[in-house]
C-alpha positions as CSV (number, residue, x, y, z in Angstrom):
1,M,40.8,0.1,6.2
2,P,42.1,2.9,3.9
3,R,39.4,4.2,1.6
4,S,41.9,3.7,-1.6
5,L,42.3,0.0,-0.5
6,K,38.6,-0.3,-0.2
7,T,37.9,1.2,-3.6
8,L,40.5,-1.3,-5.1
9,I,39.0,-4.3,-3.6
10,G,35.7,-3.3,-4.6
11,A,36.8,-2.6,-8.4
12,S,38.4,-6.2,-8.4
13,L,35.4,-7.9,-7.1
14,L,33.1,-6.1,-9.8
15,A,35.6,-7.1,-12.4
16,L,35.4,-10.8,-11.2
17,S,31.7,-10.7,-11.3
18,F,32.0,-10.1,-15.0
19,A,35.2,-12.4,-15.8
20,S,34.1,-15.5,-13.8
21,P,31.6,-18.2,-14.0
22,V,28.3,-17.1,-12.0
23,L,26.2,-19.7,-9.9
24,L,22.4,-19.2,-11.0
25,P,20.0,-20.8,-8.6
26,S,16.6,-21.9,-9.8
27,P,13.6,-23.0,-7.9
28,A,12.9,-25.4,-10.6
29,L,16.0,-27.4,-10.0
30,A,16.5,-29.8,-7.2
31,A,19.6,-32.1,-6.8
32,D,21.5,-30.0,-9.3
33,A,19.8,-26.6,-8.2
34,V,23.1,-24.7,-8.9
35,V,24.6,-24.7,-12.3
36,T,27.7,-23.2,-13.4
37,I,27.3,-20.7,-16.6
38,Q,30.3,-19.4,-18.3
39,H,29.9,-15.7,-19.2
40,E,30.0,-15.0,-22.8
41,Q,30.8,-11.6,-24.2
42,V,27.6,-9.6,-25.1
43,S,27.8,-6.7,-27.4
44,F,25.3,-3.9,-27.5
45,R,25.0,-2.7,-31.2
46,S,22.5,-0.8,-33.4
47,E,21.4,-0.6,-37.1
48,T,19.5,2.0,-38.8
49,I,16.4,0.6,-40.5
50,D,14.1,3.4,-42.3
51,G,16.0,6.0,-40.7
52,V,15.4,4.5,-37.0
53,K,18.1,3.2,-34.9
54,V,17.3,-0.4,-33.8
55,A,19.4,-1.3,-30.8
56,Y,20.1,-5.2,-30.2
57,R,22.2,-7.3,-28.1
58,E,24.4,-9.9,-29.8
59,A,26.6,-12.6,-28.4
60,G,28.1,-16.0,-29.9
61,D,29.7,-17.0,-32.9
62,P,27.8,-15.7,-36.1
63,S,28.9,-19.0,-37.8
64,R,26.6,-21.0,-35.6
65,P,23.0,-21.3,-35.6
66,T,20.9,-18.0,-34.7
67,I,18.4,-17.6,-32.1
68,L,16.3,-14.6,-32.3
69,L,14.9,-13.6,-28.9
70,L,11.6,-11.3,-29.2
71,H,10.6,-9.4,-26.3
72,G,7.3,-8.4,-24.6
73,F,5.7,-5.4,-23.3
74,P,6.8,-3.4,-21.6
75,T,10.5,-4.5,-21.4
76,S,13.2,-4.7,-24.0
77,S,16.1,-7.1,-24.7
78,H,17.0,-6.7,-21.0
79,M,14.7,-9.3,-20.2
80,F,17.0,-11.8,-21.8
81,R,20.3,-10.3,-20.0
82,N,20.8,-13.8,-18.1
83,L,19.5,-16.1,-20.7
84,I,21.8,-14.8,-23.5
85,P,25.2,-15.9,-21.8
86,Q,23.7,-19.3,-21.5
87,L,22.8,-19.6,-25.0
88,A,25.8,-17.8,-26.6
89,A,28.3,-20.7,-25.6
90,K,26.8,-22.6,-28.4
91,Y,24.7,-20.5,-30.5
92,H,24.6,-17.1,-32.2
93,V,22.0,-14.9,-30.2
94,I,20.4,-11.6,-31.4
95,A,18.0,-9.9,-29.1
96,P,16.6,-6.6,-30.5
97,D,14.6,-3.8,-29.1
98,Y,11.8,-2.7,-31.0
99,P,11.3,1.0,-31.8
100,G,9.9,2.7,-28.7
101,F,11.5,0.4,-26.3
102,G,14.8,-0.3,-24.8
103,A,17.9,1.6,-26.4
104,S,16.2,1.8,-29.8
105,D,14.8,5.2,-31.3
106,M,11.5,6.5,-30.0
107,P,9.9,8.3,-32.9
108,A,6.8,10.3,-32.2
109,A,3.7,8.2,-32.6
110,E,2.6,10.8,-35.4
111,D,5.7,10.4,-37.2
112,F,6.0,6.5,-37.4
113,E,3.8,3.5,-38.0
114,Y,3.7,1.7,-34.7
115,S,2.1,-1.4,-36.1
116,F,3.2,-5.3,-35.5
117,A,3.3,-5.6,-39.2
118,N,5.8,-2.9,-39.5
119,L,7.7,-4.3,-36.5
120,A,7.9,-7.7,-38.0
121,G,9.2,-6.1,-41.2
122,M,12.1,-4.2,-39.5
123,M,13.0,-7.2,-37.6
124,T,13.2,-9.3,-40.9
125,R,15.5,-6.4,-42.3
126,L,17.6,-6.5,-39.2
127,L,18.3,-10.2,-39.7
128,D,18.9,-9.6,-43.6
129,I,21.6,-7.0,-42.5
130,K,23.3,-9.6,-40.2
131,K,23.0,-12.0,-43.3
132,V,21.1,-14.4,-41.2
133,D,18.9,-16.7,-43.5
134,R,17.5,-19.1,-41.1
135,Y,16.8,-18.9,-37.2
136,A,14.8,-20.2,-34.4
137,V,13.0,-17.6,-32.4
138,Y,11.8,-17.0,-28.7
139,L,8.5,-15.5,-28.7
140,M,7.1,-14.0,-25.6
141,D,4.2,-11.4,-25.3
142,Y,4.6,-8.9,-27.9
143,G,7.2,-11.2,-29.6
144,A,4.6,-13.7,-30.6
145,P,2.8,-11.4,-33.2
146,V,6.1,-10.0,-34.3
147,G,7.7,-13.4,-34.8
148,F,4.6,-15.2,-36.2
149,R,4.1,-12.4,-38.8
150,M,7.8,-13.0,-39.8
151,F,7.2,-16.7,-39.9
152,A,4.1,-16.1,-42.2
153,Q,6.1,-14.0,-44.7
154,H,9.0,-16.5,-44.7
155,P,8.2,-19.8,-43.2
156,E,11.3,-21.6,-44.7
157,R,13.7,-19.4,-42.5
158,V,12.4,-20.5,-39.1
159,S,14.0,-23.8,-37.7
160,G,12.4,-23.7,-34.4
161,F,9.9,-21.9,-32.0
162,V,10.3,-21.3,-28.2
163,I,7.1,-20.0,-26.9
164,Q,6.9,-18.3,-23.6
165,N,3.5,-16.6,-22.9
166,G,2.9,-15.7,-26.6
167,N,-0.5,-15.9,-27.7
168,A,-1.7,-17.3,-31.2
169,Y,-5.3,-18.3,-30.3
170,A,-8.6,-16.7,-29.3
171,E,-8.7,-18.9,-26.0
172,G,-5.8,-16.9,-24.9
173,L,-7.6,-13.7,-24.7
174,G,-9.5,-13.6,-21.4
175,E,-11.1,-11.0,-19.3
176,F,-7.9,-9.1,-19.0
177,W,-8.4,-8.0,-22.7
178,D,-11.9,-6.7,-22.3
179,P,-10.8,-3.1,-22.0
180,L,-8.5,-3.5,-24.9
181,K,-11.2,-5.1,-27.2
182,A,-13.5,-2.0,-26.2
183,Y,-10.5,0.1,-27.6
184,W,-10.2,-1.9,-30.7
185,A,-14.0,-1.5,-31.5
186,D,-13.9,2.2,-30.5
187,P,-10.4,3.9,-30.6
188,S,-11.9,7.0,-28.8
189,A,-10.0,9.1,-26.4
190,E,-12.2,8.1,-23.5
191,N,-11.2,4.3,-24.3
192,A,-7.7,5.2,-24.7
193,D,-7.5,7.1,-21.3
194,K,-9.1,3.9,-19.5
195,L,-5.7,2.0,-20.6
196,R,-3.3,4.7,-19.5
197,G,-3.2,3.1,-15.9
198,F,-1.5,0.1,-17.4
199,L,1.4,2.3,-18.3
200,K,2.0,3.3,-14.6
201,L,4.5,1.9,-12.0
202,D,1.8,0.1,-10.1
203,A,0.9,-2.0,-13.2
204,T,4.5,-2.4,-14.4
205,K,5.5,-3.9,-11.0
206,W,2.5,-6.1,-11.1
207,Q,3.2,-7.5,-14.5
208,F,6.7,-8.7,-13.0
209,T,5.5,-9.8,-9.6
210,H,2.0,-11.3,-10.0
211,G,1.7,-15.0,-10.0
212,T,5.4,-15.5,-9.0
213,Q,6.5,-17.8,-6.2
214,K,8.7,-15.4,-4.5
215,P,7.7,-11.9,-5.5
216,E,10.3,-10.5,-3.0
217,Q,13.0,-12.2,-5.0
218,I,12.1,-10.4,-8.5
219,S,14.6,-7.8,-9.0
220,P,13.2,-4.2,-8.8
221,D,15.6,-3.4,-11.2
222,N,13.1,-4.7,-13.8
223,Y,10.2,-2.4,-13.3
224,W,12.2,0.6,-12.2
225,H,14.1,0.9,-15.5
226,V,11.1,0.0,-17.6
227,Q,9.0,2.5,-15.9
228,Y,11.8,5.2,-16.7
229,L,11.4,4.5,-20.4
230,L,7.4,4.4,-20.3
231,D,7.6,7.8,-18.5
232,R,9.6,9.4,-21.4
233,E,7.4,12.2,-23.1
234,G,5.5,10.8,-25.8
235,N,5.7,7.3,-24.9
236,Q,2.3,6.7,-23.8
237,E,0.9,7.6,-27.2
238,V,3.5,5.2,-28.7
239,Q,2.1,2.3,-26.3
240,L,-1.6,3.3,-27.0
241,E,-0.9,3.0,-30.9
242,L,0.4,-0.5,-30.1
243,F,-2.5,-1.5,-27.8
244,L,-4.8,-0.5,-30.6
245,D,-2.8,-2.3,-33.3
246,Y,-2.8,-5.5,-31.3
247,G,-6.3,-6.1,-32.4
248,T,-5.1,-6.6,-36.0
249,N,-3.1,-9.6,-34.9
250,V,-6.4,-11.4,-33.9
251,P,-7.6,-12.1,-37.4
252,E,-4.3,-13.4,-38.3
253,Y,-4.6,-16.2,-35.8
254,P,-6.3,-18.7,-38.3
255,K,-3.6,-18.0,-40.9
256,W,-0.8,-18.6,-38.5
257,Q,-2.4,-21.8,-37.3
258,A,-2.7,-23.3,-40.9
259,L,1.1,-22.6,-41.2
260,F,1.8,-24.2,-38.1
261,R,-0.2,-27.3,-39.4
262,K,1.5,-27.1,-42.7
263,H,5.2,-26.8,-41.8
264,Q,5.2,-28.4,-38.4
265,V,8.1,-26.4,-37.1
266,P,9.6,-28.0,-34.0
267,A,8.3,-26.0,-30.8
268,L,9.4,-25.7,-27.2
269,L,6.6,-24.3,-25.2
270,M,7.5,-22.9,-21.5
271,W,4.7,-21.0,-20.1
272,G,4.2,-19.4,-16.8
273,K,0.8,-20.8,-15.9
274,N,-0.1,-18.1,-13.3
275,D,0.0,-15.2,-16.0
276,H,-3.1,-13.2,-15.8
277,I,-2.4,-11.4,-19.2
278,F,-1.8,-14.4,-21.2
279,P,-3.1,-17.5,-19.2
280,A,-2.5,-21.2,-19.7
281,A,-5.7,-21.3,-21.8
282,G,-3.8,-19.7,-24.6
283,A,-1.2,-22.3,-24.2
284,H,-2.9,-25.7,-24.6
285,P,-4.3,-25.0,-28.2
286,Y,-0.8,-25.2,-29.8
287,K,-1.1,-28.9,-29.3
288,R,-3.9,-29.1,-31.8
289,D,-1.6,-27.6,-34.6
290,L,2.1,-28.4,-33.8
291,K,2.9,-32.1,-33.5
292,N,6.5,-31.7,-32.7
293,L,5.9,-29.9,-29.3
294,Q,7.5,-30.1,-26.0
295,F,5.1,-28.5,-23.5
296,E,5.7,-27.6,-20.0
297,L,3.6,-25.4,-17.6
298,L,5.8,-23.3,-15.1
299,D,4.6,-22.4,-11.5
300,T,5.1,-18.6,-12.1
301,G,3.8,-15.4,-13.8
302,H,4.2,-13.3,-17.1
303,F,8.1,-12.9,-17.1
304,A,9.0,-16.5,-16.5
305,L,12.6,-16.0,-17.0
306,E,12.9,-14.2,-13.8
307,E,12.2,-17.4,-11.7
308,F,12.9,-20.1,-14.2
309,G,15.6,-18.6,-16.3
310,T,18.1,-21.3,-15.6
311,R,15.4,-24.2,-16.5
312,I,14.4,-22.6,-19.5
313,G,17.9,-22.0,-20.8
314,R,19.0,-25.6,-20.2
315,R,15.7,-27.0,-21.9
316,M,16.2,-24.4,-24.8
317,I,19.8,-25.7,-25.6
318,G,18.6,-29.1,-25.6
319,F,15.8,-28.3,-28.1
320,L,18.1,-26.3,-30.2
321,D,20.7,-29.0,-30.3
322,R,18.1,-31.4,-31.7
323,N,16.5,-29.1,-34.1
324,T,18.6,-26.5,-35.5
325,K,20.7,-26.9,-38.4
């Protein structure tokens, strides 16, 4: 076959892969193991907030209810790449990258306040710029303290929680957290250096594959592209700042729990039960405080969307249909 014809066929197949519906298998589905998801156009935008470019993915009709997707460590809005088209057919979706992550700016650690309070304030200002007054929020890993801090400031703006391996209870901080707790108690260079191994490729790969049913089916694109960003000059210092500041979230837990009890925001919890970072021990306490809670543990690890993305998306759409206005 002539090379020019091969090139044309390849380009045509690539175009079809973006223009046509895709079939997304999920190990969590049985008879309906394959569902058709119509692609929705995703835009890659940015806004400047306090002199820092904050990148975000956006899809769906802005006149419809908004779902804010808040990513975890060490990824970015990339973790939602397959979920966004599922949601955007019916909802307006915004998925930002925090400063220091993804396509957002990465100011030097000494030039910027890398704190969860500051990240929460910047995400709120992003919503203000987008003229979003009310939203549901997906909270995963770092997204939990960011989103719950936003909720604590403006509980009236939040129409629903989707909680996926995002902690708000002391029970959820197991032995994995011992080196970080030592760093919170004594932020010495020695204790910081003990955490640098968690910023290396082996640890990044472990986060994506540990606890999964079929680690060989987890795309290596996840950890290769994340590691490239972690390896940028100065990024380790950024991450160490956030490791240290994570300790400031723990004293906020009782406040957040009191607000859960007071406002009773509808919640959908979809939690990877094999996660060593945020184990299922941190999922069950939500039942104490959130009475309108749909609760499901999934047989997977930290990044549950990698194996259960279709199931989570379908459950989210049903939840949002019932609870967003």
